[in-house]
N, C-alpha and C positions, 0 to 999 in steps of 0.2 A: 259448148254452144247451146243456146236455148232452143228448144223445139217450138215451132209456131203452128197454130191451127189456122186454117182458112175460114172464110165466112161460112162455106158449106159445112166444114167439119164442126164448127161451133153450133150452127143451126141444127145439125143432126144430133149433136150431143145434148143440147138443151130442148130439142123438139119445138123449135120456134122457126118462123119463116126467115129466110136469108135477109129480106128487107128489114125486118125487126132488128136483126143482129147489126146490120150496117147502120141503121138509125141510132142504136144504142152506142155504137162505137163513135159515131159523129158527135153525139151528145156528151162524150166522155163519161158515160155511165158504166162502161166496162173497160178493162185494161186492153188497149189496142195501139198498134202503130200502123202507119200507112207506109208501105214499101212499094215504090214504083207505081203508085196510084191504086194499090190494092191493100185492103185491110188485112192485117195479120194479128194474131192473138197469142202472146207468149204463154205457153202451156203452164208454166209455174205460176204466173200471175193469175191466170184463169182459175187454177186450182185453189189459190189463196182467196180469190174473190168468191168462189163457191163455198169455201169454208166459212168466210165471214157472213155470207147470206144465210147459210144453214144455221149458224149460231144466232143470228138476228131473229130468225123464225122460232128458234127454240127458247129464246129469252125475249118475250114480248116487250119488256121494259127497255131493251137496248134499241138504239136507233142507228141507222147508217151514218158514217162520217159526213157525207154530203148533206144529209138532212140536219145533222147537228150544226153544221156550219151555217145552213140557211136559217135555222132557228136563232143563231147568234148574230144574224145579219151580215154574214160575209160568205163569199163563194170561194171554193177551192180551185176554181179554174184559173 
């Protein structure tokens, strides 16, 4: 079974306000599921997201998948 982080867990992990984490989840900018009206973040997907973000910053010529989709005129939502 996949371990999930809470909004507070992720906010502390990323040193961001809880509201920012909820806003990012609502905008589908980070991997999240809503369980019982509460946001949860699958740890394996969060770790993969962190690796992708880290690699994007290491290679300035790479762009995030959502940005690439916007540039091509389509949305992934």
